[in-house]
N, C-alpha and C positions, 0 to 999 in steps of 0.2 A: 886602640880604643881609649878614649879619654876617661879618666877617673875623676868623679866629682865627690866632694865631701862637704857636708853642711857644718857650719861652725856656730854653735849656740853661744859660745863666748871665746874670744880670741885671747890667748895667753900672751902676756907681755914677754918679749924676747923669744928668739928661736933657739932650739937646741943645736949644738954643733954636729955636723955630719948629717947624712941622709936618714936619720932615725925616724921612725914613724911613732908619733905619740899616741896617747890614749884616745884622742879624737880622730885618729886615722889620717892626720895631716902630717906630711913630712916637711922638713925645713926647706926643701927646694920648691914646694908648691907655691904658686901665685895665689893671692887671695884678693877677691874682688867684692867690694861692698856696693850694692846697688840701692839707689834712692829713687823714689818716684812720687808723683802726685796721686797715685792710686795704690794705697797700702795693701789692698787685698788682691792685687794682680798676681798672676801665676808666673813663676820664673822658669824659663827653659834655657839650657845651655847646650849648644850644638844640637838642637832639635829634641833634646830629652828633658822631660819634666823634672824639676828639682824640688820645689816647695813653694808655698805662698810667700810672697815678699815679706810679710810681717813675721815670718818664722826665721828669717835669715839675719838675725841681729849682728852676728859676727862676720857675715859674708859667705862667699862660696869659694872653696879651695879647688883649683884645677892645676893640671900639669902645665908647665911653661909651653907657650906656643900660641897659635891663632885660635880664638874661640868666639862664637856668636852668642851673645847674651840677649834674650828676648823676653819681653813682658807681654802677657795676654790677659784680657778681661773681656767678658761678654758685652759690656756696655761701652767699650772703648776700642779705638783702632790699636792694633799691636804696635809696639815699638821695639827697636833692636839696635845694638851696637856690635861691631866686630872689633875685637881687641887683640893686639899682639902683646903677649905677656912674657916676661923674662923670669928666670929662676928667683924665687923668694920675693917677687914684687908684691907690693901692697898698693891697691888702687881703689879709689872711690869714684863711682860714675853715677850720672843721673840719666834716667830714661823717662821722659814725660809722655803721657798718653793723651790723645785728643778724644773727646767724647763723640760717639756716633749720634747723628741726628735721628729723631723718631721718624 
């Protein structure tokens, strides 16, 4: 089962070794920062709800491996990316959503 951690602020520099810090993030976690044209979209990782995009300023921490990042909003078509992440990777991605026609 994948462990997800929200990061309100990402500290500069990682601690040595696999220690888990006060934020619940270990130095081996991959961190993905998602950007989009819809700031109030809902973020899902591997089918599980994480938070509104606007609340994820520091990104989402996940275990290394393959993960599906999805954005959903009632007025837009959903968008997703499948990412293969390695230990301690930091990545910024963009997921643009297209509006639904009335």
